[in-house]
C-alpha positions as protocol buffer text, in pm:
chain_id: "A"
residue {
  index: 1
  type: MET
  ca { x: 16227 y: -6783 z: -9119 }
}
residue {
  index: 2
  type: ARG
  ca { x: 16202 y: -6423 z: -9234 }
}
residue {
  index: 3
  type: VAL
  ca { x: 16580 y: -6388 z: -9232 }
}
residue {
  index: 4
  type: LEU
  ca { x: 16617 y: -6697 z: -9452 }
}
residue {
  index: 5
  type: LEU
  ca { x: 16361 y: -6563 z: -9698 }
}
residue {
  index: 6
  type: THR
  ca { x: 16543 y: -6228 z: -9714 }
}
residue {
  index: 7
  type: ILE
  ca { x: 16879 y: -6399 z: -9774 }
}
residue {
  index: 8
  type: PHE
  ca { x: 16722 y: -6618 z: -10043 }
}
residue {
  index: 9
  type: ILE
  ca { x: 16575 y: -6315 z: -10223 }
}
residue {
  index: 10
  type: ILE
  ca { x: 16910 y: -6133 z: -10206 }
}
residue {
  index: 11
  type: LEU
  ca { x: 17091 y: -6438 z: -10350 }
}
residue {
  index: 12
  type: ILE
  ca { x: 16841 y: -6476 z: -10634 }
}
residue {
  index: 13
  type: THR
  ca { x: 16868 y: -6104 z: -10713 }
}
residue {
  index: 14
  type: CYS
  ca { x: 17250 y: -6126 z: -10718 }
}
residue {
  index: 15
  type: LEU
  ca { x: 17238 y: -6427 z: -10949 }
}
residue {
  index: 16
  type: PHE
  ca { x: 16997 y: -6248 z: -11179 }
}
residue {
  index: 17
  type: PHE
  ca { x: 17215 y: -5939 z: -11211 }
}
residue {
  index: 18
  type: THR
  ca { x: 17540 y: -6132 z: -11257 }
}
residue {
  index: 19
  type: SER
  ca { x: 17384 y: -6326 z: -11543 }
}
residue {
  index: 20
  type: CYS
  ca { x: 17298 y: -5995 z: -11713 }
}
residue {
  index: 21
  type: ASN
  ca { x: 17662 y: -5904 z: -11782 }
}
residue {
  index: 22
  type: LYS
  ca { x: 17776 y: -5802 z: -12126 }
}
residue {
  index: 23
  type: ASP
  ca { x: 17758 y: -6068 z: -12394 }
}
residue {
  index: 24
  type: GLU
  ca { x: 18065 y: -6282 z: -12425 }
}
residue {
  index: 25
  type: LYS
  ca { x: 18289 y: -6199 z: -12715 }
}
residue {
  index: 26
  type: GLN
  ca { x: 18190 y: -6407 z: -13012 }
}
residue {
  index: 27
  type: LEU
  ca { x: 18445 y: -6543 z: -13250 }
}
residue {
  index: 28
  type: PRO
  ca { x: 18425 y: -6380 z: -13591 }
}
residue {
  index: 29
  type: PHE
  ca { x: 18259 y: -6586 z: -13863 }
}
residue {
  index: 30
  type: PRO
  ca { x: 18529 y: -6692 z: -14108 }
}
residue {
  index: 31
  type: GLU
  ca { x: 18534 y: -6512 z: -14440 }
}
residue {
  index: 32
  type: LEU
  ca { x: 18433 y: -6739 z: -14724 }
}
residue {
  index: 33
  type: ASN
  ca { x: 18665 y: -6750 z: -15022 }
}
residue {
  index: 34
  type: GLN
  ca { x: 18487 y: -6616 z: -15331 }
}
residue {
  index: 35
  type: SER
  ca { x: 18722 y: -6788 z: -15581 }
}
residue {
  index: 36
  type: ILE
  ca { x: 18640 y: -7150 z: -15494 }
}
residue {
  index: 37
  type: PRO
  ca { x: 18468 y: -7385 z: -15741 }
}
residue {
  index: 38
  type: GLU
  ca { x: 18095 y: -7387 z: -15681 }
}
residue {
  index: 39
  type: GLY
  ca { x: 17859 y: -7681 z: -15688 }
}
residue {
  index: 40
  type: THR
  ca { x: 17510 y: -7650 z: -15830 }
}
residue {
  index: 41
  type: THR
  ca { x: 17182 y: -7629 z: -15643 }
}
residue {
  index: 42
  type: ASP
  ca { x: 16847 y: -7720 z: -15795 }
}
residue {
  index: 43
  type: THR
  ca { x: 16534 y: -7632 z: -15596 }
}
residue {
  index: 44
  type: THR
  ca { x: 16276 y: -7735 z: -15856 }
}
residue {
  index: 45
  type: GLN
  ca { x: 16283 y: -8114 z: -15827 }
}
residue {
  index: 46
  type: SER
  ca { x: 15982 y: -8325 z: -15731 }
}
residue {
  index: 47
  type: ILE
  ca { x: 15885 y: -8691 z: -15715 }
}
residue {
  index: 48
  type: PHE
  ca { x: 15542 y: -8848 z: -15680 }
}
residue {
  index: 49
  type: SER
  ca { x: 15490 y: -9051 z: -15361 }
}
residue {
  index: 50
  type: ASN
  ca { x: 15253 y: -9347 z: -15401 }
}
residue {
  index: 51
  type: ILE
  ca { x: 15220 y: -9372 z: -15024 }
}
residue {
  index: 52
  type: LEU
  ca { x: 15134 y: -9004 z: -14968 }
}
residue {
  index: 53
  type: LYS
  ca { x: 14950 y: -8978 z: -15302 }
}
residue {
  index: 54
  type: GLN
  ca { x: 15112 y: -8643 z: -15378 }
}
residue {
  index: 55
  type: SER
  ca { x: 15424 y: -8489 z: -15525 }
}
residue {
  index: 56
  type: ILE
  ca { x: 15708 y: -8419 z: -15285 }
}
residue {
  index: 57
  type: HIS
  ca { x: 15941 y: -8131 z: -15370 }
}
residue {
  index: 58
  type: TYR
  ca { x: 16309 y: -8146 z: -15288 }
}
residue {
  index: 59
  type: SER
  ca { x: 16630 y: -7952 z: -15343 }
}
residue {
  index: 60
  type: VAL
  ca { x: 16958 y: -8107 z: -15456 }
}
residue {
  index: 61
  type: PHE
  ca { x: 17315 y: -7985 z: -15412 }
}
residue {
  index: 62
  type: LEU
  ca { x: 17570 y: -8137 z: -15652 }
}
residue {
  index: 63
  type: PRO
  ca { x: 17940 y: -8073 z: -15587 }
}
residue {
  index: 64
  type: TYR
  ca { x: 18161 y: -7904 z: -15844 }
}
residue {
  index: 65
  type: GLY
  ca { x: 18255 y: -8150 z: -16121 }
}
residue {
  index: 66
  type: TYR
  ca { x: 17971 y: -8392 z: -16046 }
}
residue {
  index: 67
  type: ASP
  ca { x: 17843 y: -8394 z: -16407 }
}
residue {
  index: 68
  type: THR
  ca { x: 18176 y: -8508 z: -16554 }
}
residue {
  index: 69
  type: SER
  ca { x: 18287 y: -8734 z: -16270 }
}
residue {
  index: 70
  type: LYS
  ca { x: 18261 y: -9112 z: -16254 }
}
residue {
  index: 71
  type: ILE
  ca { x: 18301 y: -9108 z: -15874 }
}
residue {
  index: 72
  type: LEU
  ca { x: 18025 y: -9244 z: -15650 }
}
residue {
  index: 73
  type: TYR
  ca { x: 17949 y: -8964 z: -15404 }
}
residue {
  index: 74
  type: PRO
  ca { x: 17813 y: -9009 z: -15053 }
}
residue {
  index: 75
  type: VAL
  ca { x: 17463 y: -8868 z: -15002 }
}
residue {
  index: 76
  type: LEU
  ca { x: 17360 y: -8650 z: -14709 }
}
residue {
  index: 77
  type: TYR
  ca { x: 16990 y: -8593 z: -14637 }
}
residue {
  index: 78
  type: LEU
  ca { x: 16921 y: -8261 z: -14462 }
}
residue {
  index: 79
  type: LEU
  ca { x: 16577 y: -8236 z: -14303 }
}
residue {
  index: 80
  type: HIS
  ca { x: 16426 y: -7897 z: -14221 }
}
residue {
  index: 81
  type: GLY
  ca { x: 16257 y: -7815 z: -13894 }
}
residue {
  index: 82
  type: MET
  ca { x: 15886 y: -7806 z: -13824 }
}
residue {
  index: 83
  type: GLY
  ca { x: 15707 y: -7556 z: -14044 }
}
residue {
  index: 84
  type: GLY
  ca { x: 15995 y: -7531 z: -14291 }
}
residue {
  index: 85
  type: ASN
  ca { x: 16035 y: -7652 z: -14648 }
}
residue {
  index: 86
  type: HIS
  ca { x: 16293 y: -7798 z: -14885 }
}
residue {
  index: 87
  type: GLN
  ca { x: 16450 y: -7457 z: -14951 }
}
residue {
  index: 88
  type: ASP
  ca { x: 16530 y: -7368 z: -14588 }
}
residue {
  index: 89
  type: TRP
  ca { x: 16889 y: -7496 z: -14605 }
}
residue {
  index: 90
  type: ILE
  ca { x: 16947 y: -7306 z: -14930 }
}
residue {
  index: 91
  type: LYS
  ca { x: 16819 y: -6981 z: -14776 }
}
residue {
  index: 92
  type: HIS
  ca { x: 17079 y: -7013 z: -14499 }
}
residue {
  index: 93
  type: ASP
  ca { x: 17382 y: -7038 z: -14731 }
}
residue {
  index: 94
  type: MET
  ca { x: 17425 y: -7413 z: -14702 }
}
residue {
  index: 95
  type: ALA
  ca { x: 17564 y: -7434 z: -15057 }
}
residue {
  index: 96
  type: ARG
  ca { x: 17821 y: -7159 z: -15001 }
}
residue {
  index: 97
  type: THR
  ca { x: 17935 y: -7310 z: -14672 }
}
residue {
  index: 98
  type: LEU
  ca { x: 17954 y: -7658 z: -14824 }
}
residue {
  index: 99
  type: ASN
  ca { x: 18152 y: -7530 z: -15125 }
}
residue {
  index: 100
  type: GLN
  ca { x: 18402 y: -7371 z: -14886 }
}
residue {
  index: 101
  type: SER
  ca { x: 18425 y: -7686 z: -14671 }
}
residue {
  index: 102
  type: ILE
  ca { x: 18485 y: -7906 z: -14975 }
}
residue {
  index: 103
  type: SER
  ca { x: 18743 y: -7663 z: -15112 }
}
residue {
  index: 104
  type: ASP
  ca { x: 18946 y: -7648 z: -14790 }
}
residue {
  index: 105
  type: LYS
  ca { x: 18907 y: -8026 z: -14746 }
}
residue {
  index: 106
  type: SER
  ca { x: 18728 y: -8005 z: -14412 }
}
residue {
  index: 107
  type: CYS
  ca { x: 18463 y: -8234 z: -14564 }
}
residue {
  index: 108
  type: LYS
  ca { x: 18439 y: -8467 z: -14862 }
}
residue {
  index: 109
  type: SER
  ca { x: 18249 y: -8387 z: -15180 }
}
residue {
  index: 110
  type: MET
  ca { x: 17894 y: -8513 z: -15145 }
}
residue {
  index: 111
  type: VAL
  ca { x: 17546 y: -8495 z: -15288 }
}
residue {
  index: 112
  type: VAL
  ca { x: 17298 y: -8327 z: -15053 }
}
residue {
  index: 113
  type: ILE
  ca { x: 16924 y: -8393 z: -15073 }
}
residue {
  index: 114
  type: MET
  ca { x: 16682 y: -8163 z: -14889 }
}
residue {
  index: 115
  type: PRO
  ca { x: 16327 y: -8306 z: -14901 }
}
residue {
  index: 116
  type: GLU
  ca { x: 16013 y: -8105 z: -14838 }
}
residue {
  index: 117
  type: ARG
  ca { x: 15870 y: -8349 z: -14584 }
}
């Protein structure tokens, strides 16, 4: 029994140390093109909720050309995590990444709504 326990401890120790190797090489984050058309982001919107009996703040991303376009755009609702707010996606460069994705046609132009709750 003692021999089995010793072998088990040695195996666990070996597994522990092999999992502590150097970090795997990470792929570089692609450079974002600075000359692409930019959409607009408004973080000051709010609407009164009759159910909650309070104003709910939200942020809106509108793609480049939205104001002059007659196109009906799809709408994406991005919800923040627990303890966050409607500006969390904006703080993490969502608009810049979305502008790049729309520009290189890896996603369609869309309206993005980020509610507070």
